[in-house]
C-alpha positions as YAML, in Angstrom:
chain: A
units: angstrom
residues:
- id: 1
  name: UNK
  ca: [-22.06, 3.66, 5.15]
- id: 2
  name: UNK
  ca: [-18.85, 5.56, 5.92]
- id: 3
  name: UNK
  ca: [-20.66, 8.85, 5.98]
- id: 4
  name: UNK
  ca: [-23.33, 7.43, 8.27]
- id: 5
  name: UNK
  ca: [-20.63, 6.02, 10.56]
- id: 6
  name: UNK
  ca: [-19.29, 9.53, 11.11]
- id: 7
  name: UNK
  ca: [-15.71, 8.74, 10.13]
- id: 8
  name: UNK
  ca: [-13.54, 11.51, 8.76]
- id: 9
  name: UNK
  ca: [-13.11, 11.32, 5.00]
- id: 10
  name: UNK
  ca: [-10.22, 13.66, 4.24]
- id: 11
  name: UNK
  ca: [-11.05, 16.17, 1.50]
- id: 12
  name: UNK
  ca: [-14.62, 14.84, 1.40]
- id: 13
  name: UNK
  ca: [-16.29, 15.20, 4.78]
- id: 14
  name: UNK
  ca: [-15.28, 16.10, 8.31]
- id: 15
  name: UNK
  ca: [-15.94, 13.51, 10.96]
- id: 16
  name: UNK
  ca: [-14.41, 11.86, 14.00]
- id: 17
  name: UNK
  ca: [-10.70, 12.67, 13.69]
- id: 18
  name: UNK
  ca: [-9.81, 9.46, 15.53]
- id: 19
  name: UNK
  ca: [-11.55, 7.39, 12.83]
- id: 20
  name: UNK
  ca: [-10.29, 8.21, 9.35]
- id: 21
  name: UNK
  ca: [-11.10, 6.41, 6.10]
- id: 22
  name: UNK
  ca: [-8.84, 6.74, 3.07]
- id: 23
  name: UNK
  ca: [-9.44, 5.33, -0.39]
- id: 24
  name: UNK
  ca: [-6.83, 2.82, -1.49]
- id: 25
  name: UNK
  ca: [-6.24, 0.81, -4.64]
- id: 26
  name: UNK
  ca: [-3.89, -2.19, -4.32]
- id: 27
  name: UNK
  ca: [-2.87, -1.99, -7.96]
- id: 28
  name: UNK
  ca: [-1.19, 1.37, -7.35]
- id: 29
  name: UNK
  ca: [1.74, -0.25, -5.52]
- id: 30
  name: UNK
  ca: [1.49, -3.67, -7.20]
- id: 31
  name: UNK
  ca: [2.02, -2.08, -10.64]
- id: 32
  name: UNK
  ca: [5.22, -0.41, -9.43]
- id: 33
  name: UNK
  ca: [6.55, -3.84, -8.51]
- id: 34
  name: UNK
  ca: [5.40, -5.92, -11.47]
- id: 35
  name: UNK
  ca: [4.17, -3.46, -14.12]
- id: 36
  name: UNK
  ca: [1.23, -5.06, -15.94]
- id: 37
  name: UNK
  ca: [1.92, -8.69, -15.00]
- id: 38
  name: UNK
  ca: [-1.06, -10.49, -13.52]
- id: 39
  name: UNK
  ca: [-0.74, -11.53, -9.88]
- id: 40
  name: UNK
  ca: [-4.24, -12.81, -9.16]
- id: 41
  name: UNK
  ca: [-7.28, -14.52, -10.60]
- id: 42
  name: UNK
  ca: [-10.66, -15.58, -9.28]
- id: 43
  name: UNK
  ca: [-10.36, -18.75, -11.34]
- id: 44
  name: UNK
  ca: [-8.32, -21.42, -9.48]
- id: 45
  name: UNK
  ca: [-7.38, -22.99, -12.82]
- id: 46
  name: UNK
  ca: [-5.41, -19.83, -13.59]
- id: 47
  name: UNK
  ca: [-3.36, -20.11, -10.38]
- id: 48
  name: UNK
  ca: [-0.03, -20.68, -12.08]
- id: 49
  name: UNK
  ca: [3.68, -20.24, -11.38]
- id: 50
  name: UNK
  ca: [3.78, -16.87, -13.17]
- id: 51
  name: UNK
  ca: [1.11, -15.35, -10.92]
- id: 52
  name: UNK
  ca: [2.74, -16.80, -7.80]
- id: 53
  name: UNK
  ca: [6.09, -15.35, -8.93]
- id: 54
  name: UNK
  ca: [4.41, -11.97, -9.41]
- id: 55
  name: UNK
  ca: [2.98, -12.15, -5.87]
- id: 56
  name: UNK
  ca: [6.47, -13.01, -4.60]
- id: 57
  name: UNK
  ca: [7.92, -10.02, -6.47]
- id: 58
  name: UNK
  ca: [5.33, -7.74, -4.83]
- id: 59
  name: UNK
  ca: [6.18, -9.11, -1.38]
- id: 60
  name: UNK
  ca: [9.89, -8.53, -2.03]
- id: 61
  name: UNK
  ca: [9.16, -5.02, -3.34]
- id: 62
  name: UNK
  ca: [7.23, -4.22, -0.15]
- id: 63
  name: UNK
  ca: [10.19, -5.40, 1.89]
- id: 64
  name: UNK
  ca: [12.43, -2.81, 0.26]
- id: 65
  name: UNK
  ca: [10.13, 0.17, 0.83]
- id: 66
  name: UNK
  ca: [11.56, 1.97, -2.18]
- id: 67
  name: UNK
  ca: [8.24, 3.28, -3.49]
- id: 68
  name: UNK
  ca: [6.49, 4.26, -0.29]
- id: 69
  name: UNK
  ca: [9.28, 4.78, 2.22]
- id: 70
  name: UNK
  ca: [7.60, 2.06, 4.32]
- id: 71
  name: UNK
  ca: [9.43, -1.24, 4.54]
- id: 72
  name: UNK
  ca: [7.17, -4.22, 5.24]
- id: 73
  name: UNK
  ca: [8.29, -7.65, 6.27]
- id: 74
  name: UNK
  ca: [5.47, -10.10, 6.58]
- id: 75
  name: UNK
  ca: [5.70, -12.82, 9.21]
- id: 76
  name: UNK
  ca: [6.25, -16.26, 7.77]
- id: 77
  name: UNK
  ca: [2.60, -17.26, 8.10]
- id: 78
  name: UNK
  ca: [1.23, -14.13, 6.46]
- id: 79
  name: UNK
  ca: [3.87, -14.16, 3.75]
- id: 80
  name: UNK
  ca: [3.03, -17.75, 2.86]
- id: 81
  name: UNK
  ca: [-0.67, -16.97, 2.91]
- id: 82
  name: UNK
  ca: [-0.12, -14.01, 0.54]
- id: 83
  name: UNK
  ca: [1.85, -16.21, -1.83]
- id: 84
  name: UNK
  ca: [-0.63, -19.08, -1.73]
- id: 85
  name: UNK
  ca: [-3.80, -16.96, -2.09]
- id: 86
  name: UNK
  ca: [-4.43, -17.02, -5.85]
- id: 87
  name: UNK
  ca: [-7.23, -14.46, -5.47]
- id: 88
  name: UNK
  ca: [-4.67, -12.20, -3.71]
- id: 89
  name: UNK
  ca: [-7.21, -10.95, -1.18]
- id: 90
  name: UNK
  ca: [-4.59, -11.03, 1.59]
- id: 91
  name: UNK
  ca: [-1.91, -9.37, -0.50]
- id: 92
  name: UNK
  ca: [-4.38, -6.70, -1.63]
- id: 93
  name: UNK
  ca: [-5.20, -6.01, 2.03]
- id: 94
  name: UNK
  ca: [-1.50, -5.60, 2.81]
- id: 95
  name: UNK
  ca: [-1.08, -3.25, -0.19]
- id: 96
  name: UNK
  ca: [-4.04, -1.15, 0.99]
- id: 97
  name: UNK
  ca: [-2.67, -1.08, 4.55]
- id: 98
  name: UNK
  ca: [0.65, 0.25, 3.21]
- id: 99
  name: UNK
  ca: [-1.21, 3.01, 1.36]
- id: 100
  name: UNK
  ca: [-3.14, 3.87, 4.51]
- id: 101
  name: UNK
  ca: [0.11, 3.99, 6.49]
- id: 102
  name: UNK
  ca: [1.64, 6.23, 3.81]
- id: 103
  name: UNK
  ca: [-1.32, 8.59, 4.21]
- id: 104
  name: UNK
  ca: [-1.23, 8.43, 8.01]
- id: 105
  name: UNK
  ca: [2.40, 9.52, 7.99]
- id: 106
  name: UNK
  ca: [1.16, 12.63, 6.15]
- id: 107
  name: UNK
  ca: [-1.91, 13.31, 8.28]
- id: 108
  name: UNK
  ca: [-0.65, 16.79, 9.18]
- id: 109
  name: UNK
  ca: [-0.31, 17.54, 5.48]
- id: 110
  name: UNK
  ca: [-3.82, 16.57, 4.41]
- id: 111
  name: UNK
  ca: [-3.14, 12.83, 4.50]
- id: 112
  name: UNK
  ca: [-0.99, 13.15, 1.40]
- id: 113
  name: UNK
  ca: [-3.99, 14.14, -0.75]
- id: 114
  name: UNK
  ca: [-3.65, 17.00, -3.23]
- id: 115
  name: UNK
  ca: [-4.94, 20.33, -1.90]
- id: 116
  name: UNK
  ca: [-7.31, 20.54, -4.89]
- id: 117
  name: UNK
  ca: [-8.94, 17.13, -4.39]
- id: 118
  name: UNK
  ca: [-12.46, 17.20, -5.79]
- id: 119
  name: UNK
  ca: [-14.84, 16.67, -2.84]
- id: 120
  name: UNK
  ca: [-17.26, 14.81, -5.11]
- id: 121
  name: UNK
  ca: [-14.69, 12.51, -6.69]
- id: 122
  name: UNK
  ca: [-12.26, 11.86, -3.86]
- id: 123
  name: UNK
  ca: [-8.71, 10.63, -4.40]
- id: 124
  name: UNK
  ca: [-6.82, 7.39, -3.99]
- id: 125
  name: UNK
  ca: [-4.25, 8.01, -1.26]
- id: 126
  name: UNK
  ca: [-0.78, 8.20, -2.74]
- id: 127
  name: UNK
  ca: [-1.89, 8.42, -6.37]
- id: 128
  name: UNK
  ca: [0.56, 10.64, -8.19]
- id: 129
  name: UNK
  ca: [3.03, 10.59, -5.30]
- id: 130
  name: UNK
  ca: [3.88, 7.02, -4.33]
- id: 131
  name: UNK
  ca: [6.87, 5.80, -6.23]
- id: 132
  name: UNK
  ca: [8.90, 8.95, -5.85]
- id: 133
  name: UNK
  ca: [7.35, 10.86, -8.72]
- id: 134
  name: UNK
  ca: [6.40, 13.87, -6.60]
- id: 135
  name: UNK
  ca: [8.25, 13.63, -3.32]
- id: 136
  name: UNK
  ca: [11.17, 12.05, -1.56]
- id: 137
  name: UNK
  ca: [10.08, 9.93, 1.37]
- id: 138
  name: UNK
  ca: [12.12, 8.89, 4.36]
- id: 139
  name: UNK
  ca: [12.07, 5.14, 4.92]
- id: 140
  name: UNK
  ca: [10.16, 3.88, 7.90]
- id: 141
  name: UNK
  ca: [10.19, 0.33, 9.15]
- id: 142
  name: UNK
  ca: [6.95, -1.54, 9.77]
- id: 143
  name: UNK
  ca: [7.50, -4.71, 11.75]
- id: 144
  name: UNK
  ca: [10.85, -6.45, 11.36]
- id: 145
  name: UNK
  ca: [12.34, -5.21, 8.15]
- id: 146
  name: UNK
  ca: [15.26, -6.26, 6.03]
- id: 147
  name: UNK
  ca: [15.47, -5.31, 2.40]
- id: 148
  name: UNK
  ca: [16.87, -8.22, 0.48]
- id: 149
  name: UNK
  ca: [17.87, -6.31, -2.63]
- id: 150
  name: UNK
  ca: [18.78, -2.74, -1.73]
- id: 151
  name: UNK
  ca: [21.99, -2.00, 0.20]
- id: 152
  name: UNK
  ca: [20.92, 1.61, 0.88]
- id: 153
  name: UNK
  ca: [20.99, 2.53, 4.57]
- id: 154
  name: UNK
  ca: [17.56, 2.84, 6.11]
- id: 155
  name: UNK
  ca: [16.21, 5.18, 8.75]
- id: 156
  name: UNK
  ca: [15.43, 4.14, 12.33]
- id: 157
  name: UNK
  ca: [12.37, 2.09, 13.14]
- id: 158
  name: UNK
  ca: [9.30, 4.06, 14.20]
...
C-alpha cells in the first residue's frame, strides 16, 4: 500500500519527498527504559500494577530524552490514556512517533538509516543508534518538556 501511495521509503524506494514513511518498532525505545519487563497485554486480566508501572517508567524515560535526544512531555490527558491503556496502543504510537521524529531530524543524512541498508529488507529507524551506542545526539524539546530525573542542561526548544 505504501508503494502504491507513492510515498518515499528511504533506502527502499524514491517517492514524494513531502510524504515519507519510516519503519518503527516501539520496543526499541521501550526496552531501553524497562529492559525486558512487560508493559502491555491484550488480555485485560493481565492488566496489573507491574505493567502500569512499566508504562509509567517508559513515559518518564521519554520525558528525559536521554536515549533519543528528543524530550517528550505528554499532556495530562494523553499521559493518563497511555498509562491506562493496558494494550499500550497509545504508548506504542508515541514511541513510534519519537522514532519518526528522530529520523526526521536526520533527513539530510539518510533519515538516520545506515548507508548500506538492504533495499529488500529495510531498516527500523534508529536501530543500532538510538540510545547513544553510535552517536551523540543533541537534545530537542517536543512540546512542553521537563525532565524529572536528569539535572543535565538541555538545548533550546525547536
